C-alpha positions in Angstrom: 51.7 16.3 39.1 55.3 14.9 38.8 56.0 12.0 36.4 57.5 8.6 37.7 59.8 7.1 35.3 60.0 3.7 34.8 63.0 1.4 33.9 63.1 0.0 30.5 62.9 -3.5 32.0 59.5 -3.0 33.4 57.9 -1.3 30.0 60.0 -3.3 27.5 62.4 -2.5 24.8 59.7 -1.1 22.4 57.9 1.2 24.5 58.9 5.1 25.3 57.7 7.1 27.9 55.6 10.0 26.3 54.2 13.3 27.2 51.0 13.6 25.8 50.7 17.2 26.6 53.8 18.4 24.9 52.7 17.3 21.6 49.4 19.4 21.8 51.5 22.6 22.5 54.0 21.6 19.9 51.4 21.0 17.2 47.9 22.2 18.0 46.1 20.3 15.5 47.2 16.9 16.4 46.4 14.6 19.7 45.9 15.9 23.2 42.6 17.8 24.3 44.2 21.3 23.2 44.4 22.7 19.7 42.5 22.7 16.8 41.5 19.2 16.9 39.1 19.7 20.1 37.8 22.9 18.8 36.7 21.1 15.5 35.1 18.3 17.5 33.1 20.7 19.7 32.1 22.6 16.8 31.0 19.7 14.8 28.9 18.2 17.7 27.0 21.6 17.9 26.7 21.6 14.4 25.1 17.9 14.6 22.9 18.9 17.2 22.0 22.3 15.9 20.9 20.8 12.5 18.1 18.8 14.1 17.2 15.2 14.1 15.9 15.0 10.4 17.9 11.4 9.9 17.0 10.2 13.2 15.4 6.7 12.6 15.8 6.5 8.9 17.6 3.2 9.0 14.7 1.9 11.1 12.1 3.0 9.0 14.0 1.7 5.8 14.2 -1.7 7.4 10.8 -1.9 8.4 9.8 -1.2 4.8 12.3 -3.6 3.4 10.9 -6.1 5.4 7.3 -5.7 4.7 8.4 -5.5 0.7 9.9 -8.8 1.3 7.0 -10.4 3.1 4.7 -9.0 0.3 6.6 -10.4 -2.7 6.9 -13.8 -0.8 3.2 -14.2 -0.3 2.6 -13.0 -3.9 5.2 -15.5 -5.0 3.6 -18.3 -3.1 0.0 -17.5 -4.3 1.5 -17.5 -7.9 3.0 -21.3 -7.3 -0.4 -22.3 -5.5 -2.3 -20.9 -8.7 0.1 -22.9 -11.0 -0.3 -25.9 -9.0 -3.9 -25.5 -9.3 -3.9 -25.2 -12.7 -1.7 -28.2 -13.3 -4.2 -30.2 -11.1 -7.4 -28.8 -12.9 -5.7 -29.9 -16.3 -4.7 -33.4 -15.2 -8.5 -33.8 -13.9 -10.1 -32.4 -17.2 -8.0 -34.7 -19.1 -8.8 -37.6 -16.8 -12.4 -37.2 -17.0 -12.4 -36.9 -20.7 -10.6 -39.8 -21.4 -12.6 -42.3 -19.1 -16.1 -40.3 -20.5 -14.7 -41.3 -23.9 -14.2 -44.8 -22.9 -17.9 -44.7 -21.2 -17.3 -44.7 -17.7 -18.8 -41.4 -16.9 -19.4 -42.3 -13.1 -15.7 -43.3 -12.8 -14.7 -40.1 -14.7 -16.6 -37.9 -12.1 -15.1 -39.8 -9.1 -11.6 -39.6 -10.7 -11.9 -35.9 -11.5 -13.1 -35.2 -7.9 -10.2 -36.8 -6.6 -7.6 -35.1 -8.5 -9.4 -31.3 -8.1 -8.6 -29.5 -5.5 -11.5 -28.4 -2.8 -14.6 -26.9 -4.3 -14.1 -27.0 -8.2 -16.8 -26.9 -10.9 -16.8 -29.8 -13.2 -18.8 -29.7 -16.1 -18.9 -32.8 -18.8 -20.7 -31.9 -22.2 -21.1 -35.1 -24.7 -21.8 -33.4 -28.2 -22.0 -36.0 -31.1 -18.9 -37.9 -31.1 -16.7 -35.4 -29.0 -16.3 -35.1 -25.0 -15.6 -31.7 -23.6 -14.9 -31.3 -19.8 -14.2 -28.1 -18.2 -12.8 -27.5 -14.6 -12.8 -24.3 -13.1 -11.5 -23.4 -9.4 -10.5 -20.4 -7.1 -6.9 -21.1 -6.1 -6.2 -19.1 -3.2 -7.4 -16.1 -1.0 -4.3 -14.1 -1.8 -5.4 -13.9 -5.4 -9.3 -13.0 -5.4 -11.2 -12.8 -8.3 -9.0 -15.1 -10.1 -10.5 -18.2 -11.7 -8.4 -21.2 -12.9 -9.9 -23.0 -15.7 -8.7 -26.2 -17.9 -10.5 -27.7 -20.8 -9.9 -31.2 -22.3 -11.4 -32.8 -25.4 -11.8 -36.4 -26.3 -13.5 -38.4 -29.1 -15.8 -41.3 -28.0 -14.8 -44.6 -28.8 -16.8 -46.6 -31.0 -19.3 -48.8 -29.3 -19.7 -46.3 -26.2 -23.5 -45.0 -25.7 -24.4 -41.5 -25.7 -24.4 -40.3 -22.1 -25.9 -36.5 -22.3 -26.6 -36.1 -18.7 -24.0 -33.4 -16.8 -23.2 -33.9 -13.0 -23.0 -30.8 -11.4 
């Protein structure tokens, strides 16, 4: 095949005509399709194919495991935050119920604690002599099975209050 030479005005001043076959014949390891470069590429592709597909899909598996790990860690973090919020609410409910019971307003204490306590929590009020002990316990979430959040509060009965020993459940 005959090569057509172009004028420098068409190709521009920085481009020079080149002959790719001349480079490969002059230096067998560089450029073109001939020389060691071509043989080396063919041998490497054969070697990779021959080795098998042991690493094929490894990145996909690692990514899937990584995503699953992140989801589990986030779920446990959210469950922990929920447990912390539940603990604070139980503590507030127990403190408020103990304070109101110490003032002699046991019905209001139970009502106020039920408004503060999340969901189905247990409220236990004991009046023993001149002290009031309130225990609140609750299961925070399904993600933390077997964990029960508990809070206790104590108060001293104010002078002039009647002794109210009945315990609402």
